[in-house]
C-alpha positions in Angstrom: 2.5 -11.0 17.1 0.1 -9.1 14.8 -1.1 -10.7 11.6 -0.7 -8.7 8.4 -2.2 -9.9 5.2 -0.7 -9.6 1.7 -3.1 -9.8 -1.2 -1.8 -12.8 -3.1 -3.7 -12.7 -6.4 -1.0 -11.5 -8.7 2.3 -9.6 -8.5 5.1 -9.6 -6.0 3.2 -10.6 -3.0 5.9 -13.2 -1.9 8.4 -10.4 -1.4 6.0 -8.5 0.8 5.3 -11.6 2.9 9.1 -12.1 3.5 9.6 -8.4 4.3 6.7 -8.3 6.7 7.9 -11.4 8.5 11.3 -9.9 8.9 9.7 -6.7 10.2 8.2 -8.8 13.0 4.7 -9.6 11.9 2.8 -12.8 11.2 2.3 -12.3 7.4 -0.4 -14.3 5.6 -1.3 -14.6 2.0 -4.8 -13.5 1.2 -6.7 -15.0 -1.7 -10.3 -15.4 -0.4 -12.5 -13.3 1.9 -12.1 -15.8 4.7 -8.3 -15.1 4.6 -9.0 -11.5 5.9 -10.4 -12.7 9.2 -8.2 -11.8 12.2 -5.9 -9.5 10.2 -4.6 -6.3 11.7 -3.7 -4.8 8.4 -3.3 -5.5 4.6 -0.8 -4.9 1.9 -1.9 -4.7 -1.8 1.3 -5.3 -3.7 2.7 -4.3 -7.1 1.7 -6.2 -10.2 -0.8 -5.4 -12.9 -3.6 -3.3 -11.5 -6.3 -4.3 -14.0 -5.6 -8.0 -13.3 -5.6 -7.5 -9.5 -8.9 -5.6 -9.5 -10.6 -8.2 -11.8 -9.5 -11.0 -9.6 -10.6 -9.1 -6.5 -14.1 -8.8 -8.1 -14.2 -12.5 -9.1 -13.4 -13.7 -5.6 -15.5 -11.2 -3.7 -12.6 -9.4 -2.0 -13.4 -5.8 -2.8 -16.2 -5.2 -0.3 -14.4 -6.9 2.6 -11.3 -4.8 2.0 -13.4 -1.6 1.9 -14.9 -2.7 5.2 -11.4 -3.2 6.7 -10.5 0.4 5.6 -13.7 1.8 7.1 -13.0 0.0 10.4 -9.6 1.8 10.5 -7.4 -1.2 9.8 -4.3 0.0 8.0 -4.1 -0.8 4.3 -1.0 -0.1 2.2 -0.9 -0.1 -1.6 2.5 -0.3 -3.3 2.8 0.6 -7.0 -0.2 -1.2 -8.6 -1.6 -1.4 -5.1 -1.6 2.4 -4.9 -3.7 2.4 -8.1 -6.1 -0.1 -6.6 -6.8 2.1 -3.5 -6.9 5.4 -5.4 -10.0 7.5 -6.0 -9.3 7.9 -9.7 -7.0 6.7 -12.4 -6.0 9.3 -15.0 -5.5 7.9 -18.5 -4.2 4.5 -19.4 -7.6 2.8 -19.5 -10.3 2.3 -17.0 -9.4 0.6 -13.7 -12.2 -0.1 -11.2 -10.5 1.1 -8.1 -11.7 0.8 -4.5 -12.0 4.6 -4.1 -10.4 4.6 -0.7 -7.6 7.2 -0.8 -8.3 10.7 -2.1 -5.6 10.7 -4.8 -5.6 10.6 -8.6 -2.9 8.5 -10.2 -1.6 7.9 -13.7 -0.6 4.4 -14.6 3.0 3.6 -15.8 3.6 7.3 -15.9 7.3 6.9 -15.1 7.8 4.8 -18.2 8.0 1.2 -19.3 9.9 -1.6 -17.6 13.2 -0.5 -19.3 12.7 3.0 -17.7 12.8 1.6 -14.2 15.1 3.6 -11.8 16.2 3.8 -8.2 16.7 6.9 -5.9 17.7 7.8 -2.4 14.7 9.7 -0.9 14.2 11.3 2.5 11.1 10.0 4.2 11.0 11.8 7.6 8.4 9.5 9.2 10.8 6.6 8.8 13.8 8.4 10.4 16.7 10.5 9.3 18.3 8.1 6.8 17.1 8.3 3.2 15.1 5.4 1.9 16.4 3.5 -1.2 13.4 3.6 -3.6 12.9 1.2 -6.5 10.5 2.3 -9.3 9.2 -0.2 -11.8 6.5 1.0 -14.2 5.4 3.2 -11.4 2.3 5.3 -11.1 2.5 9.0 -10.6 0.3 10.7 -8.0 -1.2 13.7 -10.0 -3.6 15.0 -7.3 -3.6 14.8 -3.5 -6.8 15.5 -1.6 -6.9 17.8 1.5 -6.9 14.9 3.9 -3.9 13.3 2.4 -0.4 13.8 3.8 2.6 13.5 1.4 5.3 11.5 3.2 7.9 11.7 0.4 8.6 13.4 -2.9 11.2 13.1 -5.7 13.5 16.1 -6.2 11.1 17.3 -8.9 8.3 17.5 -6.3 6.3 14.5 -7.4 4.6 12.7 -4.5 5.8 9.1 -4.1 4.5 8.2 -0.7 1.2 9.3 0.8 -0.9 8.7 3.8 -4.6 9.3 4.6 -5.3 8.2 8.2 -5.0 4.4 8.1 -4.3 4.3 4.4 -0.8 4.2 2.9 0.4 4.4 -0.7 3.8 4.3 -2.3 4.7 4.5 -6.0 7.9 2.5 -5.3 8.7 -1.1 -4.1 10.0 -1.2 -0.5 9.8 -4.9 -0.5 12.6 -5.1 -3.2 15.1 -3.6 -0.7 16.6 -4.8 2.6 15.2 -1.8 4.4 12.2 -2.8 6.5 11.3 0.6 7.9 8.2 1.1 5.7 6.9 -2.4 6.7 7.6 -1.6 10.3 5.7 1.7 9.9 2.6 -0.2 8.7 3.0 -2.5 11.6 3.2 0.5 14.0 -0.1 1.8 12.6 -1.7 -1.6 13.3 -0.3 -1.7 16.8 -1.5 1.9 17.4 -5.0 1.0 16.3 -5.1 -2.1 18.4 -3.9 -0.1 21.4 -6.6 2.5 20.9 -9.3 -0.1 20.6 -8.2 -1.8 23.8 -8.2 1.6 25.6 -11.7 2.4 24.3 -13.1 -1.0 25.3 -15.4 -1.0 28.4 -14.0 -2.5 31.5 
């Protein structure tokens, strides 16, 4: 069973831990750099992006997470987590992102907490059934780099799920639904990387 970490500094990390375990992984809460050891992937959850990045800096987590991404281990940012891994934040105050995914995002661009909404959205990589998406103070992806694949859009064309190699980002909160397909997709990326590493290892 692969171990997937969930950054547990602030936000709805507990829901991701539960979802990841139900998806078939050994999910661990990550608070210190040592907690990253032995992980096959990492989720950066929703919450408050400025708080998350400040705490990452305080506990020395930024560089080890960047190193994970460079090694090819899958990292998935949901809502605030997407802001954390983005190249640039447009408006809404400065956020020291990790500059991992070539996207620009705008914070809280879908509105305040009272403007939260849900929608059924097709996500072809997850199968034919639409995915029930939950948006809470969600970021908007304003620019997508040439290496980034858009996995899902709202009817108005706005990207809400993106992938750049081993990096995933979603504006919505899959952990707040009973649908585990997105968590299993992350797990499949981790399994694929592990399989490739084994195949490449010298005999």
